[in-house]
N, C-alpha and C positions, 0 to 999 in steps of 0.2 A: 838493541833488540827490537822486536815487534811491539809497537805501542797500541795499535788499533787493529782489530779484526772485526770487520763488518760483513756478514754474509747473509743478510736478511733477504727474504723473498727469492730463495734459490732452490726450493723444493728438495733440500738436502734430507736424505732419509737415513734411518739407522739410529744407533745410540751415540751419545756424546762420549768420545773415548777418554779414559782416565788420563791419558797423556796430555790432555788440555792443561793439566796442572803444571806442566813443564814450561809454559809460556809466562813465566813470572814477571816479565816486564810489561805485560799487557795492562793498559789503563782503561780501554774500552773493548768490551766483548758484546757484539750484537749478533745474535743468532735467531732472532724472532722470525715468525711466519715461514717456518720450514716444516718438515715432517719428521723432526727428531722425536724419538720415543725412548721408553725405558726410564730407569732411574737416573737422576743427576749424579755424576761421580763426586765422591767426597773430595777429590783432588781440586775441585773448584776453589776450595778454601785456601789453597796455596797461592792464589792470585791476589795477593795482598795489596798490590798497586792499583787494583781496579777501582775506578771511580764510577763506571757505568756498566751494568750487566742487564742485558735485555734477552730474555729467553721466552718471551711471550709467544702465544699462538703456535704451540707445538703439542706433542702428545706425551709429554713426560708423565711418568707415574711414580708411585712410591712416595716416600717422605722427602721433604726438603732437607738436605744434609745439614747437620749441626755445624759442619765446618764453615758454612757461610757466615757464621758469627766472627770469623777471622778477617772478614772484609771490612776493616775499620775505616777505609778511605772512601767507601761507596757513597755516591751521591744520588745515583739513579739505579733503582732495582725494579725491573718489570718482569713479573712472573704470571701475568694475566693469561687467561684462556689456555690453561694446561689442564692436566687431570691428576694433580697431586692428591695423595691420600691423606688429607688433613681436614680438620673442621675448624681451624683457626690458625693464627700465627704460632709457630713453634715457640716453646718456652724460651729457648736460647735467643730468639730474636725479640720476643716480647719484653725481655728484661732490659733491652738497650733502647734508650730514648730515641736515638737516631733511627733505629730500625722501625720503631713505631711510626715515625714520620713517613718512611718509605712505604711501609705496609699500608698506611692510611690512604695512599694514592692508588692502591690496587683495586681494580674492579673484580668482584668475586666470580663472575660467570665465565666458564663453568668451574673455576677454582672455588673453593669454599673459604679462601683466606678473607678475613675481614679486617 
């Protein structure tokens, strides 16, 4: 199956479809620096093989889905420069030591993740 999907800097518009969760063999998903918007689909949590998830510099809104806690193999998580509706790391991520490390590398502007 598909292991790497890198579509950064492509001016992709619209919402990230829930069908993204069907790409369960993905290890790297890089969709940064596009024009994606709307909420992140909860189905991202089905991508349990992911080691790298870059969604930075898009116009995502809403909460970060709790299903991201299922991404136990993640090594790189970049959610910077989006518009998520949160004032800190979600509780389900803050309880995981690994997630704290990833979140500590995030720059909060204009996200308010710290």
